[in-house]
C-alpha positions as CSV (number, residue, x, y, z in Angstrom):
1,X,-20.2,5.8,46.9
2,X,-17.2,7.2,45.0
3,X,-15.0,6.4,48.1
4,X,-16.0,2.8,47.9
5,X,-15.3,2.7,44.2
6,X,-11.8,4.2,44.7
7,X,-11.2,1.8,47.6
8,X,-12.2,-1.1,45.4
9,X,-10.0,0.0,42.5
10,X,-7.0,0.5,44.9
11,X,-7.5,-3.0,46.3
12,X,-7.8,-4.5,42.9
13,X,-4.6,-2.7,41.8
14,X,-2.7,-4.0,44.8
15,X,-4.1,-7.6,44.3
16,X,-3.0,-7.4,40.6
17,X,0.4,-6.2,41.6
18,X,0.8,-9.0,44.2
19,X,-0.4,-11.6,41.6
20,X,2.2,-10.4,39.2
21,X,5.0,-10.7,41.8
22,X,3.8,-14.2,42.6
23,X,3.7,-15.2,39.0
24,X,7.3,-14.0,38.5
25,X,8.4,-15.9,41.5
26,X,6.6,-19.0,40.3
27,X,8.2,-18.9,36.9
28,X,11.7,-18.4,38.4
29,X,11.2,-21.4,40.7
30,X,9.9,-23.5,37.8
31,X,12.9,-22.7,35.7
32,X,15.2,-23.5,38.7
33,X,13.4,-26.9,39.2
34,X,13.5,-27.7,35.5
35,X,17.3,-27.0,35.4
36,X,17.8,-29.3,38.5
37,X,15.9,-32.1,36.7
38,X,17.9,-31.6,33.5
39,X,21.2,-31.6,35.4
40,X,20.2,-34.8,37.3
41,X,18.4,-36.7,34.5
42,X,20.9,-39.5,34.8
43,X,20.7,-39.8,38.6
44,X,19.3,-43.3,39.5
45,X,17.4,-42.0,42.5
46,X,15.5,-39.4,40.5
47,X,14.9,-41.8,37.5
48,X,13.8,-44.5,39.9
49,X,11.4,-42.2,41.7
50,X,9.9,-41.1,38.4
51,X,9.3,-44.7,37.3
52,X,7.9,-45.9,40.6
53,X,5.6,-43.0,41.0
54,X,4.3,-43.4,37.5
55,X,3.7,-47.1,38.0
56,X,1.9,-46.5,41.3
57,X,-0.3,-43.8,39.8
58,X,-1.2,-46.1,36.9
59,X,-1.9,-49.0,39.3
60,X,-4.1,-46.9,41.5
61,X,-5.9,-45.4,38.5
62,X,-6.5,-48.8,37.0
63,X,-7.7,-50.2,40.3
64,X,-10.0,-47.3,40.9
65,X,-11.4,-47.7,37.4
66,X,-12.0,-51.4,37.9
67,X,-13.7,-50.7,41.3
68,X,-15.9,-48.1,39.6
69,X,-16.9,-50.4,36.8
70,X,-17.9,-53.0,39.3
71,X,-19.9,-50.5,41.3
72,X,-17.7,-50.9,44.4
73,X,-15.8,-47.6,44.4
74,X,-16.8,-45.8,47.6
75,X,-15.2,-43.5,50.2
76,X,-13.8,-46.4,52.1
77,X,-11.9,-47.7,49.1
78,X,-10.8,-44.2,48.2
79,X,-9.6,-43.7,51.7
80,X,-7.6,-46.9,51.6
81,X,-6.0,-45.7,48.4
82,X,-5.2,-42.3,49.9
83,X,-3.6,-44.0,52.9
84,X,-1.5,-46.2,50.6
85,X,-0.3,-43.1,48.8
86,X,0.6,-41.5,52.1
87,X,2.5,-44.5,53.3
88,X,4.3,-44.8,49.9
89,X,5.2,-41.1,50.0
90,X,6.7,-41.4,53.6
91,X,8.7,-44.5,52.7
92,X,9.9,-42.9,49.4
93,X,11.0,-39.8,51.3
94,X,13.2,-41.8,53.7
95,X,14.5,-44.2,51.1
96,X,15.4,-41.4,48.7
97,X,17.1,-39.5,51.5
98,X,19.2,-42.5,52.2
99,X,20.0,-43.1,48.5
100,X,20.9,-39.5,47.9
101,X,23.8,-40.0,50.3
102,X,25.1,-42.7,47.9
103,X,24.1,-40.9,44.7
104,X,24.2,-37.2,45.5
105,X,22.4,-34.9,43.1
106,X,24.2,-32.1,41.3
107,X,23.4,-28.7,42.6
């Protein structure tokens, strides 16, 4: 029984250590991403993406709310919305990739 307890404690200590490492990596990556956004806050591609994504999210949320209020929100409607998000994300990726050639971001 003591062996199991020690085993459990050792596993818990390793998990806690790995969690701490992941937490540090996540914070470092978040700082790097925040700095990238600060450096490129005037890039028209990034600003345009922020505006369009916010508008799309608002439109989908409003539409889903209206469907829910009317009692018509089901999995088919949700699936169509998810498909629309996927299509938009794919198109946005390629358009942004093309626009970044014209307006390159600062590194």
